[in-house]
C-alpha positions as CSV (number, residue, x, y, z in Angstrom):
1,X,-23.0,13.4,7.9
2,X,-20.9,13.0,4.8
3,X,-17.8,15.1,4.3
4,X,-16.3,16.0,0.9
5,X,-12.8,14.6,1.1
6,X,-9.8,15.5,-1.1
7,X,-7.4,12.5,-1.0
8,X,-3.8,13.3,-2.0
9,X,-1.7,10.3,-2.8
10,X,0.8,9.6,-5.6
11,X,0.5,5.8,-5.4
12,X,-2.5,4.7,-7.5
13,X,-3.2,1.5,-5.5
14,X,-3.3,3.3,-2.2
15,X,-5.4,6.1,-3.7
16,X,-7.9,3.6,-5.0
17,X,-8.1,1.7,-1.7
18,X,-8.7,4.8,0.3
19,X,-11.3,6.0,-2.3
20,X,-13.2,2.7,-1.8
21,X,-13.0,2.7,2.0
22,X,-14.1,6.4,2.3
23,X,-16.8,6.0,-0.4
24,X,-18.3,3.1,1.4
25,X,-18.8,5.3,4.4
26,X,-20.8,7.7,2.2
27,X,-18.1,10.4,1.7
28,X,-17.6,11.9,-1.8
29,X,-13.9,11.6,-2.5
30,X,-11.9,13.7,-4.9
31,X,-8.5,12.3,-5.9
32,X,-5.2,14.1,-6.5
33,X,-2.0,12.5,-7.5
34,X,0.4,15.4,-6.9
35,X,0.6,18.8,-5.1
36,X,-0.3,20.9,-8.1
37,X,-3.5,18.9,-8.4
38,X,-4.3,19.4,-4.7
39,X,-4.1,23.2,-5.0
40,X,-6.2,23.2,-8.1
41,X,-8.9,20.9,-6.7
42,X,-9.0,22.7,-3.3
43,X,-9.8,25.9,-5.2
44,X,-12.4,24.2,-7.4
45,X,-14.2,21.9,-4.9
46,X,-13.6,23.4,-1.5
47,X,-13.5,20.1,0.3
48,X,-14.3,19.7,4.0
49,X,-11.1,17.7,4.6
50,X,-7.8,17.2,2.8
51,X,-6.1,13.9,3.5
52,X,-2.6,13.0,2.5
53,X,-1.2,9.5,3.0
């Protein structure tokens, strides 16, 4: 089962690495680089999981 994941990370390199790893497992990943984006994206996409590094 694929879960829609919202990944919150301010470091672009870490965000990209996690996006690749989660995406390879079949999970759609939404990226946020700050807290304001997280709140906005949670309301828009209603992810199954919010992950912060």
